[in-house]
C-alpha positions as CSV (number, residue, x, y, z in Angstrom):
1,M,62.2,7.9,52.1
2,A,62.2,11.7,53.1
3,G,58.8,13.4,54.2
4,I,56.7,16.3,53.9
5,E,58.5,18.2,56.4
6,E,61.9,17.3,55.1
7,K,61.7,17.9,51.8
8,L,59.5,21.8,52.3
9,L,61.5,22.6,55.3
10,T,61.3,24.2,58.7
11,D,62.2,28.2,58.6
12,V,61.2,30.9,61.3
13,K,58.5,32.4,60.8
14,H,57.7,35.7,59.1
15,K,55.0,37.8,59.8
16,R,54.8,41.6,60.9
17,D,56.8,41.0,63.8
18,F,58.4,37.8,65.0
19,V,56.8,35.8,67.4
20,R,57.9,33.4,70.2
21,E,56.1,30.1,70.6
22,A,54.2,29.5,73.5
23,G,55.7,28.0,76.4
24,G,59.4,28.7,75.2
25,G,61.5,31.5,74.3
26,D,62.2,30.4,71.1
27,L,61.1,32.3,67.5
28,E,57.9,30.6,66.0
29,I,58.3,28.2,63.1
30,I,56.8,27.1,60.2
31,S,56.8,24.1,58.3
32,G,55.8,21.6,55.8
33,F,53.4,23.4,52.6
34,D,53.0,26.3,54.9
35,N,56.1,27.3,55.0
36,I,56.9,26.6,50.9
37,K,53.6,28.9,51.0
38,E,55.4,32.0,52.5
39,A,58.5,31.0,50.7
40,I,56.6,31.8,47.7
41,M,54.9,35.2,49.0
42,R,58.3,36.5,50.2
43,R,60.1,36.1,46.7
44,I,57.1,37.4,45.2
45,I,56.5,40.8,47.4
46,T,60.4,41.1,47.4
47,E,62.0,43.6,45.7
48,P,64.9,42.7,43.8
49,G,68.1,44.7,44.7
50,S,66.4,44.6,48.5
51,L,68.4,42.4,49.8
52,M,72.1,43.1,49.7
53,H,73.3,39.1,49.7
54,R,70.9,38.6,47.2
55,P,70.9,41.0,44.5
56,T,68.7,39.1,42.4
57,Y,66.2,37.5,44.8
58,G,62.6,38.7,44.4
59,V,59.9,39.4,41.6
60,G,59.0,43.4,42.6
61,L,54.8,43.1,43.3
62,K,54.7,46.3,45.0
63,Q,55.7,48.2,41.4
64,F,52.2,47.0,40.0
65,Q,50.7,48.0,43.1
66,N,48.2,50.5,41.4
67,A,49.1,49.9,38.2
68,P,46.5,49.4,35.0
69,L,45.7,45.6,35.0
70,T,46.6,45.5,31.3
71,V,47.7,42.6,29.4
72,P,51.2,43.5,28.9
73,T,51.6,44.3,33.5
74,K,50.1,40.4,33.8
75,Q,52.2,39.4,31.0
76,E,55.6,41.3,33.1
77,L,54.6,40.1,36.3
78,A,53.8,36.5,35.5
79,K,57.7,36.0,33.2
80,R,58.9,37.9,36.4
81,I,57.1,34.6,38.7
82,N,58.0,32.4,36.2
83,K,62.0,33.3,36.2
84,Q,62.2,34.2,39.7
85,L,60.2,30.7,41.7
86,P,62.1,27.5,40.3
87,L,65.4,29.5,42.2
88,D,63.9,27.8,45.1
89,V,65.0,24.2,45.1
90,R,62.0,23.5,46.3
91,V,59.5,24.3,42.7
92,A,59.9,22.3,39.8
93,S,57.9,24.8,37.6
94,V,55.4,27.3,37.9
95,E,52.4,25.4,36.5
96,S,50.1,29.1,35.7
97,V,49.8,32.3,37.0
98,S,46.5,33.9,36.7
99,F,44.7,37.0,38.3
100,E,40.9,37.0,40.0
101,G,39.2,39.5,40.5
102,D,36.4,40.8,42.8
103,D,33.4,43.2,40.9
104,R,32.5,43.9,45.0
105,Q,35.8,45.2,45.7
106,P,37.5,46.8,42.1
107,D,40.8,48.4,43.9
108,T,41.5,44.4,45.0
109,V,43.2,41.6,42.8
110,K,44.1,38.2,43.5
111,L,47.2,36.8,42.4
112,I,47.0,32.6,41.8
113,V,50.8,30.8,41.2
114,S,50.2,27.5,40.4
115,V,53.6,25.5,41.2
116,N,54.5,21.4,40.9
117,L,56.7,21.4,44.0
118,V,59.9,18.8,44.0
119,G,58.2,15.6,45.1
120,F,54.5,15.9,44.8
121,D,52.7,15.0,41.5
122,E,50.1,17.1,41.7
123,A,50.2,21.6,41.4
124,Q,49.5,23.7,44.4
125,S,48.0,26.6,44.1
126,V,49.2,29.9,46.3
127,E,46.7,33.0,46.5
128,I,48.4,36.0,47.3
129,P,45.8,39.3,47.8
130,F,47.2,42.2,46.4
131,G,45.1,44.2,49.4
132,E,46.4,42.1,52.1
133,V,50.4,42.1,51.4
134,F,51.1,45.9,51.2
């Protein structure tokens, strides 16, 4: 039986810059649920057409930044997320896409995506604060 690490894979940790592992020359890696969360976030923030070898990859979240968060805008973003995320073999389906605001920070909106992962019984949520992405 495959464990969580095998199902959710391992990748190089993609943060602002690549970081070496402590005590070695290898790049820092990320595994398991943290890896799939990072992969989902990367897919959501990547502009479609920005990767030459994968021209249809990405949702293009930046296109929605500073746009009025109207119902049609939310629907378009949710539609793109529902189309893109299941293209990752680890994502069985998108359960929900929701938006959460804070009255104390009206310019910050949190995007919450709930996905069903292959081999897991319950949906997992990934929160993406717009302000931290850009």
